[in-house]
ZATISE-838993 format. One line per 2 residues: number of its first residue (from 1); for each residue x, y, z of C-alpha. Coordinates in steps of 0.05 Angstrom, whole numbers. Layout:
REM ZATISE-838993
NUM> X,Y,Z  ... .
REM end
This chain:
REM ZATISE-838993
1> -837,1013,318  -897,977,288 .
3> -881,1007,220  -815,971,218 .
5> -810,895,208  -764,861,258 .
7> -697,848,226  -663,780,234 .
9> -589,778,220  -537,724,225 .
11> -464,745,235  -420,685,219 .
13> -346,673,216  -287,642,252 .
15> -260,661,320  -229,730,332 .
17> -275,766,284  -307,813,334 .
19> -376,781,330  -390,784,404 .
21> -363,855,410  -409,876,353 .
23> -470,843,386  -457,877,453 .
25> -450,944,418  -516,934,381 .
27> -549,912,446  -529,974,483 .
29> -549,1018,424  -622,997,433 .
31> -666,1019,491  -670,947,515 .
33> -640,881,497  -620,810,517 .
35> -562,767,495  -554,692,509 .
37> -486,660,518  -468,586,519 .
39> -430,590,585  -444,623,651 .
41> -372,648,650  -385,687,586 .
43> -451,715,612  -415,740,675 .
45> -357,769,635  -402,808,588 .
47> -447,829,646  -387,864,677 .
49> -373,899,610  -446,922,604 .
51> -446,947,677  -384,988,662 .
53> -420,1020,603  -491,1029,630 .
55> -488,1022,705  -509,966,752 .
57> -581,992,761  -597,983,687 .
59> -562,916,672  -586,847,693 .
61> -551,779,698  -594,717,691 .
63> -564,647,693  -589,583,722 .
65> -552,595,788  -550,671,791 .
67> -602,725,782  -586,798,789 .
69> -647,835,762  -652,908,785 .
71> -723,938,779  -699,986,725 .
73> -661,933,686  -662,944,610 .
75> -604,902,585  -597,828,601 .
77> -536,783,598  -559,711,603 .
79> -543,639,590  -583,613,531 .
81> -625,567,575  -642,624,623 .
83> -661,678,572  -726,713,595 .
85> -767,701,532  -830,727,566 .
87> -797,796,572  -799,831,504 .
89> -737,872,486  -719,912,424 .
91> -656,873,412  -642,799,421 .
93> -579,759,406  -555,687,414 .
95> -480,672,413  -448,608,386 .
97> -512,590,348  -476,532,314 .
99> -488,494,380  -557,478,351 .
101> -522,415,326  -498,395,396 .
103> -533,329,415  -540,349,489 .
105> -558,423,488  -574,434,415 .
107> -650,433,424  -645,496,468 .
109> -606,534,415  -652,510,360 .
111> -713,533,399  -681,602,406 .
113> -664,603,332  -736,587,313 .
115> -775,627,364  -733,679,401 .
117> -740,748,369  -726,820,387 .
119> -778,873,374  -732,911,328 .
121> -671,868,315  -649,796,324 .
123> -578,773,315  -548,703,314 .
125> -473,696,322  -435,634,304 .
127> -393,593,256  -400,592,181 .
129> -419,518,185  -491,535,204 .
131> -505,580,144  -544,529,102 .
133> -592,503,156  -602,573,183 .
135> -622,600,115  -668,540,104 .
137> -703,549,171  -704,626,170 .
139> -707,648,98  -718,721,117 .
141> -652,725,155  -594,763,125 .
143> -526,732,132  -461,771,142 .
145> -393,737,141  -337,769,180 .
147> -264,751,167  -215,735,222 .
149> -175,795,245  -110,757,251 .
151> -76,698,218  -76,629,250 .
153> -16,585,231  2,513,246 .
155> 71,507,280  76,431,287 .
157> 93,389,347  133,414,407 .
159> 154,384,473  124,412,537 .
161> 190,442,559  198,474,490 .
163> 132,511,486  139,586,478 .
165> 115,633,534  42,656,530 .
167> 19,586,509  -45,550,526 .
169> -43,474,532  -111,441,520 .
171> -131,374,550  -199,341,558 .
173> -202,312,628  -186,337,697 .
175> -133,283,707  -97,305,643 .
177> -102,379,662  -72,364,731 .
179> -16,321,703  5,372,650 .
181> -1,430,699  44,393,748 .
183> 97,381,693  95,454,672 .
185> 102,475,745  165,433,752 .
187> 196,452,687  172,523,673 .
189> 152,551,741  77,544,740 .
191> 12,556,702  -59,579,708 .
193> -116,529,702  -183,540,668 .
195> -238,487,668  -312,490,655 .
197> -326,466,726  -294,527,757 .
199> -337,582,784  -334,650,749 .
201> -296,678,809  -243,624,807 .
203> -238,627,732  -229,702,732 .
205> -176,697,786  -138,645,745 .
207> -143,686,682  -119,748,720 .
209> -59,707,744  -43,691,671 .
211> -58,760,644  -13,793,697 .
213> 44,749,671  56,718,739 .
215> 56,653,699  70,645,625 .
217> 27,584,612  -46,565,614 .
219> -73,494,619  -147,488,601 .
221> -202,442,578  -242,456,514 .
223> -282,507,555  -228,556,534 .
225> -255,552,463  -321,587,479 .
227> -306,661,474  -255,669,530 .
229> -209,725,507  -138,723,534 .
231> -68,741,510  -53,672,483 .
233> -1,668,427  1,593,418 .
235> -49,537,431  -21,466,440 .
237> -65,405,440  -45,351,489 .
239> -99,305,461  -143,303,399 .
241> -199,260,429  -250,271,484 .
243> -306,237,521  -369,276,503 .
245> -410,247,560  -432,186,521 .
247> -371,158,485  -298,175,469 .
249> -290,207,400  -241,247,359 .
251> -246,322,354  -275,349,289 .
253> -236,399,249  -287,453,268 .
255> -276,438,343  -201,441,333 .
257> -210,509,300  -256,534,355 .
259> -203,519,408  -142,538,367 .
261> -175,604,350  -160,629,421 .
263> -89,641,396  -79,712,373 .
265> -122,771,394  -143,832,355 .
267> -92,842,300  -38,797,332 .
269> -27,731,296  -29,663,332 .
271> -3,593,323  -28,523,341 .
273> 1,454,344  8,392,388 .
275> 49,374,448  64,318,498 .
277> 42,250,472  -10,277,424 .
279> -2,254,352  10,307,299 .
281> -49,340,264  -64,313,195 .
283> -54,357,135  -129,359,121 .
285> -144,385,191  -88,436,188 .
287> -112,463,121  -184,467,145 .
289> -164,505,208  -118,553,172 .
291> -169,568,117  -230,565,162 .
293> -266,518,115  -307,463,147 .
295> -364,417,126  -431,450,133 .
297> -479,426,186  -535,385,157 .
299> -577,370,219  -598,411,279 .
301> -622,381,344  -695,394,362 .
303> -744,379,418  -818,394,418 .
305> -831,460,454  -907,451,453 .
307> -915,405,514  -978,368,534 .
309> -993,377,609  -1055,334,612 .
311> -1017,277,646  -948,250,659 .
313> -951,200,603  -977,253,555 .
315> -920,299,577  -868,245,564 .
317> -899,230,497  -899,304,476 .
319> -825,309,494  -808,252,448 .
321> -847,275,387  -810,268,321 .
323> -782,332,288  -833,366,242 .
325> -788,378,182  -725,352,149 .
327> -659,377,176  -683,372,249 .
329> -667,311,290  -675,289,362 .
331> -611,294,402  -590,257,464 .
333> -640,253,521  -629,313,566 .
335> -623,305,641  -692,337,652 .
337> -725,285,608  -687,228,643 .
339> -707,256,711  -780,261,690 .
341> -779,189,665  -749,166,731 .
343> -800,204,773  -857,179,731 .
345> -843,110,758  -855,134,830 .
347> -927,120,850  -927,177,901 .
349> -903,227,849  -956,202,800 .
351> -1010,210,851  -989,282,866 .
353> -976,304,794  -1049,313,775 .
355> -1072,373,736  -1036,422,691 .
357> -1011,466,747  -977,410,785 .
359> -950,378,722  -917,444,705 .
361> -888,445,775  -861,374,765 .
363> -831,394,698  -799,455,730 .
365> -769,412,785  -742,363,733 .
367> -705,420,700  -660,432,760 .
369> -591,424,727  -550,363,746 .
371> -484,398,758  -458,343,804 .
373> -460,286,752  -460,232,806 .
375> -484,178,758  -536,152,806 .
377> -608,169,826  -586,224,874 .
379> -607,280,827  -675,249,812 .
381> -689,241,886  -672,314,898 .
383> -719,336,843  -773,291,871 .
385> -763,320,941  -768,391,915 .
387> -833,374,878  -861,340,940 .
389> -857,407,975  -877,455,921 .
391> -931,408,894  -969,416,959 .
393> -967,492,952  -913,499,1006 .
395> -846,533,1000  -783,494,1012 .
397> -769,488,1087  -718,542,1108 .
399> -684,494,1157  -673,444,1101 .
401> -645,497,1055  -599,523,1110 .
403> -573,453,1126  -559,436,1053 .
405> -523,501,1039  -484,503,1105 .
407> -461,431,1093  -424,455,1031 .
409> -393,516,1065  -327,480,1081 .
411> -265,509,1047  -219,452,1068 .
413> -203,394,1021  -165,382,956 .
415> -181,411,888  -229,356,867 .
417> -267,360,932  -275,436,926 .
419> -298,429,854  -350,378,875 .
421> -376,425,929  -379,481,879 .
423> -421,437,834  -466,424,893 .
425> -474,497,912  -491,513,839 .
427> -551,467,845  -575,503,908 .
429> -561,571,876  -609,550,820 .
431> -662,529,871  -652,592,912 .
433> -662,634,850  -734,609,842 .
435> -775,659,881  -837,616,873 .
437> -802,558,909  -769,592,969 .
439> -789,647,1016  -742,706,1018 .
441> -706,685,954  -660,745,957 .
443> -632,722,1024  -620,651,1000 .
445> -588,674,935  -540,717,976 .
447> -526,659,1023  -511,612,965 .
449> -467,666,933  -427,673,998 .
451> -413,598,1000  -395,598,926 .
453> -346,656,937  -316,620,997 .
455> -305,556,957  -281,595,897 .
457> -227,631,937  -205,566,970 .
459> -202,532,902  -161,588,873 .
461> -112,582,931  -107,507,921 .
463> -94,515,847  -39,566,860 .
465> -8,523,915  -6,462,870 .
467> 8,490,801  44,556,812 .
469> 115,562,840  135,635,838 .
471> 203,620,867  215,568,814 .
473> 200,620,761  250,666,794 .
475> 301,610,797  294,594,723 .
477> 302,668,705  364,674,749 .
479> 393,611,719  382,639,650 .
481> 414,704,673  476,667,699 .
483> 466,682,773  477,610,797 .
485> 533,631,843  485,666,891 .
487> 432,611,893  404,592,962 .
489> 399,517,975  373,476,1034 .
491> 345,408,1054  276,403,1084 .
493> 258,359,1143  226,311,1094 .
495> 291,303,1057  272,346,997 .
497> 331,385,968  310,455,950 .
499> 349,508,911  317,577,912 .
501> 251,545,929  257,496,871 .
503> 257,421,888  316,391,851 .
505> 315,322,882  308,286,948 .
507> 349,245,996  336,170,992 .
509> 367,152,1059  436,183,1054 .
511> 440,183,978  419,241,934 .
513> 368,226,879  363,283,829 .
515> 295,303,802  290,266,735 .
517> 253,326,705  314,372,714 .
519> 357,370,653  411,406,614 .
521> 449,466,641  396,477,694 .
523> 409,408,721  484,419,727 .
525> 476,486,763  424,464,813 .
527> 461,399,829  523,439,845 .
529> 483,481,895  449,419,922 .
531> 515,383,936  540,444,974 .
533> 479,441,1019  483,365,1029 .
535> 556,366,1052  534,413,1108 .
537> 470,378,1127  492,305,1125 .
539> 527,303,1193  464,333,1224 .
541> 422,280,1189  465,225,1218 .
543> 456,255,1288  381,256,1276 .
545> 383,182,1259  422,166,1322 .
547> 371,204,1364  310,177,1327 .
549> 266,128,1365  259,58,1338 .
551> 187,74,1318  214,117,1261 .
553> 253,58,1233  225,-3,1199 .
555> 253,-72,1184  222,-98,1120 .
557> 231,-174,1114  206,-177,1042 .
559> 261,-129,1020  315,-148,1070 .
561> 324,-74,1084  318,-22,1139 .
563> 279,42,1123  277,110,1155 .
565> 221,157,1135  199,108,1082 .
567> 267,107,1047  314,46,1049 .
569> 379,66,1083  412,-2,1094 .
571> 407,-74,1074  418,-139,1112 .
573> 475,-185,1096  495,-254,1123 .
575> 522,-251,1193  552,-300,1244 .
577> 484,-331,1259  417,-336,1224 .
579> 386,-292,1277  440,-239,1274 .
581> 448,-212,1203  499,-159,1188 .
583> 475,-89,1171  508,-58,1110 .
585> 501,17,1095  508,32,1020 .
587> 563,79,1000  548,152,990 .
589> 591,211,968  563,249,1028 .
591> 582,197,1081  654,187,1101 .
593> 678,126,1138  664,152,1207 .
595> 593,174,1190  578,107,1157 .
597> 602,70,1219  557,112,1263 .
599> 498,97,1219  516,23,1217 .
601> 521,17,1293  453,51,1303 .
603> 419,6,1252  453,-57,1277 .
605> 426,-44,1346  357,-32,1317 .
607> 360,-96,1275  382,-138,1335 .
609> 328,-109,1379  274,-117,1327 .
611> 292,-189,1312  294,-207,1385 .
613> 226,-174,1395  193,-209,1336 .
615> 223,-277,1355  214,-265,1430 .
617> 188,-335,1447  250,-366,1417 .
619> 299,-322,1455  258,-330,1519 .
621> 265,-405,1511  340,-398,1502 .
623> 345,-357,1566  304,-408,1604 .
625> 348,-465,1580  411,-433,1609 .
627> 389,-456,1678  371,-527,1656 .
629> 431,-566,1629  390,-621,1596 .
631> 355,-570,1553  415,-532,1527 .
633> 430,-577,1468  361,-580,1437 .
635> 346,-507,1451  413,-486,1422 .
637> 396,-525,1359  327,-491,1357 .
639> 359,-422,1364  408,-437,1307 .
641> 350,-462,1264  303,-403,1283 .
643> 253,-449,1316  254,-509,1268 .
645> 307,-565,1265  287,-614,1210 .
647> 299,-689,1222  272,-744,1266 .
649> 282,-737,1341  267,-807,1367 .
651> 340,-827,1371  368,-761,1398 .
653> 316,-740,1450  296,-790,1503 .
655> 224,-791,1530  240,-754,1594 .
657> 273,-696,1557  216,-697,1507 .
659> 167,-685,1564  208,-627,1591 .
661> 211,-595,1523  136,-603,1513 .
663> 123,-567,1578  161,-508,1549 .
665> 121,-508,1484  173,-546,1443 .
667> 152,-606,1402  201,-662,1388 .
669> 165,-698,1332  177,-749,1279 .
671> 196,-698,1226  229,-642,1265 .
673> 244,-609,1331  205,-544,1329 .
675> 173,-488,1368  101,-483,1340 .
677> 95,-408,1353  151,-397,1303 .
679> 104,-423,1248  57,-364,1255 .
681> 54,-316,1196  91,-256,1227 .
683> 148,-298,1255  150,-340,1192 .
685> 159,-279,1147  219,-256,1187 .
687> 248,-326,1192  243,-334,1116 .
689> 278,-268,1105  334,-284,1154 .
691> 344,-353,1122  348,-323,1052 .
693> 396,-269,1076  441,-319,1112 .
695> 444,-367,1053  452,-310,1002 .
697> 388,-329,966  336,-282,935 .
699> 275,-269,976  224,-325,971 .
701> 149,-313,968  114,-352,1023 .
703> 47,-386,1016  -14,-348,1041 .
705> -26,-351,1116  -72,-408,1137 .
707> -55,-457,1081  -43,-528,1104 .
709> -14,-557,1040  16,-527,977 .
711> 44,-555,912  119,-561,913 .
713> 145,-492,892  197,-496,837 .
715> 233,-432,859  247,-452,931 .
717> 321,-464,944  344,-531,974 .
719> 332,-535,1049  284,-476,1052 .
721> 220,-516,1058  245,-557,1116 .
723> 274,-497,1152  207,-460,1145 .
725> 166,-518,1172  141,-551,1108 .
727> 146,-627,1102  151,-661,1035 .
729> 93,-710,1033  88,-743,965 .
731> 63,-692,913  54,-634,962 .
733> 86,-598,1020  49,-603,1087 .
735> 54,-554,1143  98,-584,1197 .
737> 49,-579,1256  -7,-611,1215 .
739> 38,-666,1189  62,-683,1259 .
741> -9,-683,1287  -38,-726,1231 .
743> 19,-776,1232  18,-782,1308 .
745> -57,-795,1309  -54,-847,1254 .
747> 7,-881,1282  -27,-886,1350 .
749> -92,-912,1320  -56,-966,1280 .
751> -10,-992,1335  -53,-1055,1343 .
753> -90,-1062,1277  -100,-1026,1211 .
755> -153,-972,1202  -194,-947,1144 .
757> -174,-880,1116  -213,-827,1156 .
759> -265,-793,1112  -245,-723,1134 .
761> -171,-733,1121  -172,-698,1053 .
763> -204,-637,1085  -154,-636,1143 .
765> -96,-642,1095  -128,-593,1046 .
767> -114,-638,986  -158,-671,934 .
769> -184,-740,950  -140,-777,900 .
771> -78,-747,934  -93,-772,1004 .
773> -58,-840,996  6,-812,964 .
775> 9,-760,1019  2,-813,1073 .
777> 58,-854,1041  100,-790,1040 .
779> 89,-784,1115  119,-854,1125 .
781> 54,-891,1137  37,-958,1106 .
783> -23,-957,1061  -57,-1023,1045 .
785> -89,-1018,977  -161,-1038,966 .
787> -168,-1111,949  -224,-1140,905 .
789> -267,-1197,929  -258,-1267,902 .
791> -296,-1283,838  -349,-1323,876 .
793> -366,-1264,921  -402,-1200,904 .
795> -395,-1130,931  -348,-1071,932 .
797> -274,-1084,942  -243,-1078,1010 .
799> -226,-1004,1019  -155,-979,1029 .
801> -130,-982,1100  -74,-951,1140 .
803> -25,-996,1177  27,-981,1229 .
805> 94,-956,1201  147,-1010,1193 .
807> 199,-1010,1246  273,-1015,1227 .
809> 296,-1088,1220  341,-1111,1278 .
811> 414,-1124,1262  429,-1196,1243 .
813> 468,-1235,1296  540,-1248,1279 .
815> 552,-1319,1257  615,-1361,1265 .
817> 675,-1335,1229  688,-1373,1164 .
819> 749,-1417,1158  811,-1382,1131 .
821> 811,-1426,1070  738,-1411,1057 .
823> 722,-1370,995  677,-1327,1039 .
825> 734,-1304,1085  748,-1241,1044 .
827> 674,-1222,1048  675,-1230,1124 .
829> 736,-1185,1127  700,-1132,1087 .
831> 639,-1138,1133  682,-1132,1194 .
833> 717,-1070,1166  650,-1038,1151 .
835> 622,-1054,1220  684,-1026,1253 .
837> 678,-962,1212  605,-955,1231 .
839> 620,-963,1305  674,-910,1305 .
841> 735,-953,1293  788,-939,1240 .
843> 761,-940,1170  828,-948,1135 .
845> 899,-968,1151  920,-895,1139 .
847> 871,-869,1190  894,-919,1243 .
849> 966,-895,1235  950,-821,1249 .
851> 979,-788,1311  917,-743,1320 .
853> 843,-749,1328  783,-703,1319 .
855> 763,-668,1384  690,-691,1381 .
857> 711,-764,1369  763,-762,1425 .
859> 712,-735,1475  662,-788,1453 .
861> 712,-845,1458  735,-819,1526 .
863> 661,-820,1548  664,-746,1566 .
865> 602,-734,1522  545,-781,1504 .
867> 545,-767,1429  592,-733,1381 .
869> 536,-684,1364  536,-660,1437 .
871> 605,-630,1424  573,-573,1384 .
873> 534,-539,1442  594,-552,1487 .
875> 639,-513,1440  586,-459,1431 .
877> 599,-436,1503  667,-411,1481 .
879> 699,-442,1543  735,-502,1512 .
881> 810,-493,1508  865,-536,1479 .
883> 933,-517,1506  901,-452,1532 .
885> 875,-434,1462  799,-427,1455 .
887> 770,-473,1402  700,-475,1371 .
889> 711,-528,1317  692,-600,1330 .
891> 744,-623,1279  802,-592,1317 .
893> 860,-641,1321  877,-671,1389 .
895> 945,-705,1401  976,-743,1460 .
897> 1001,-694,1511  951,-638,1495 .
899> 917,-605,1555  841,-595,1549 .
901> 799,-549,1593  722,-557,1590 .
903> 661,-534,1629  643,-603,1656 .
905> 616,-598,1728  654,-533,1738 .
907> 719,-534,1699  750,-600,1681 .
909> 823,-600,1659  853,-663,1629 .
911> 917,-685,1594  909,-732,1534 .
913> 942,-800,1550  922,-838,1488 .
915> 877,-843,1427  825,-898,1415 .
917> 798,-920,1348  730,-936,1378 .
919> 689,-926,1441  702,-979,1492 .
921> 680,-994,1563  685,-940,1617 .
923> 748,-970,1646  784,-967,1579 .
925> 758,-896,1566  787,-873,1633 .
927> 857,-893,1610  855,-843,1552 .
929> 865,-781,1596  892,-757,1662 .
931> 855,-706,1705  894,-645,1727 .
933> 872,-612,1792  830,-548,1780 .
935> 870,-484,1792  815,-433,1781 .
937> 750,-424,1745  752,-371,1689 .
939> 698,-318,1694  637,-334,1655 .
941> 648,-410,1652  587,-453,1663 .
943> 577,-481,1732  536,-540,1709 .
945> 545,-596,1659  523,-578,1587 .
947> 470,-618,1552  499,-684,1526 .
949> 562,-683,1571  581,-741,1617 .
951> 619,-732,1682  689,-761,1682 .
953> 688,-835,1698 .
REM end
């Protein structure tokens, strides 16, 4: 062969020109040969073709992670980075040589272009764009241009559900691939998925799924553009931009053509276009792709191959040498250079990396591929750890290798988890393939391959489970064939409505929510089958709800709703009391009246039980007060107010009763009667929701837990703040318990003399310093402003002080009545009328002439109750009757002759003898009624006197 000069040939042209097929044929025609591919997937695919032609004992596969090199190997299928340049072969080829311009990997391809040669023939395969730089760098090379075997035509934009079968949808991130694949699964029955991160085994299984026509669609990243040959008729771009590892950028026309060229195979034409939210291709790009005319490459990436191993700094400097001639540029820093720069900063590594031999070992360790892309120093640490072993002349510890590989041998997890483990096992496959690093490299390669196959099979299963629905495909075909009458439909335990295995919607409580992705005739047919299934399953679902434990239900105060299985099935409406809202079940075409009532009763019982449990201290207090008559009135008011009754209590609750309430945890303060435990966050959230529901107000957002003061919210309805335990104090709202405590302390401290404002008061009130005085005034305290000193004195002014609250002014004594002829006589009459009205007497002549009186006023005038307000808890017992009719209204009319029955010391029955305009002495009050001897005590009547009642005089 020495008499023949080695021939260098470049075969250029667009996709589907048969370039790779030609190179493999030429390779096998020589007695030995090697071909480099840009992807491990392509190297594996062509290795299988070469094995079929020449036999496994004569064909080798060399990639970074996999080495199959039989002793008699003569033909090599490799990745470009792993090509064995020290092994001379008659034929050598490099595929996709235009990647010389790639900023990340281009220096590898450029090095092969400049230095890799076969003994007899060298062939470079690629795009026409590299013609000019190739001819400039290798003048002796002959260039052959091959035309595309089929025509590639632009078909415009199409929706995802309008794409023709045998289409490939291209996206540029895993998230986009998953989202599009999920949409296609729902609408078209499923798809295969191809991404660069897949292992060859998984990729081949997915391609086989597509090629066998089990699915009609393929969703892939731009990895599909590098020589993967499948029966694709149409390529649809879901996006025209990508993140290239450094920045987001638009695809070039040549990149669009490289990917779109997968459409059509052999002599069959193909089409390309856009889909989903992708903008339409511009006319310039369309014309360039259809005519295969693209701007020529002007610069190729280069890195110095002649490295200096005299020292780490010299090695780094040689790696960053400027290109030797025009047209060559430095690309992005590769991961091996970044790793070397990181390790060079480690003093231990520097101390060990002395001498050419160890520096070469360090450089070899830095070239471990970073498949995991963790964006931290994990990869550099791994490379440093490998060098720390091999740099001392020792092999990697077997126990360490076994632990690292076994830790990845876990087939459970989701798709992303499995892909990350596959990336990890690829790193260890690369390490295991270095026979100079590990003992028994063949064993460790086999072990790594076993784990990779395990993860690959698990990943393939996950992809099928998530993105392929064979029954959906069958359903769509049957729908298109008009076989809807025989469709099978059911409802899963999770409430998903399935027709022939196809999810057409779900049950939100007892209402059917169709799948929004189902449309057109398909929607009408599947909904008909779904309704047939729901009419049969709904009674069983109601029975399941009745039998379900309370733990499966949830009362959500923020929504005012009850949920079952995460779905709202009822809402709360105003009821008879704040603490007992009414449960309303929304209407549904699948629930008749009887079923709705069953659901309502079950949920009403749950709501009552849940409210009583969450407000347990309040209901426990109410139960305790049943046995103590003096406590019934205040506790009843607390129950009606859900633990807070706004308003001063000094006049209504005497000191003795105040002490009894305090022993039970109830505080009768200046601003309210309240149960402090009801101000805690959990109870407060429920109380707020119940208040809003009862008053038909939208749900109100409460302040964060732990806040002492808040600005006055503008969206709170009237009365809400006081009911929730917030006191208006000047410019802010103060929490009730804090306001009571601060006012009580200051009122006690100022009972004899004024006090300066405590320095920690702003912190306790959680307000700014300038707001302290307005807040104190809002609490009803007197604030004495600071007073300046006289002009003849020097010093700071007297600071502000707090004085005791002003007491109400006593009533002025009545003076002598003015003479009838006095001009002030009419004023005295007006004053007398006003005083009489205040004391309960007749306010007008019309009122005095009435023949009836309000029930609460009559009982007060007759001295049967201490105050008119005490009539309310008395009526709440449901045992007060007028003429044998139960009454619960304090304004019920009472006339002379009416018979009243009340639970006063047993049962007291009286006949009304007269009506009084005001409350007089006990002797006069006794003349207003006549006691009737007790006949019997109705069941359930109280046996003791209610709070606020007086025994008959």
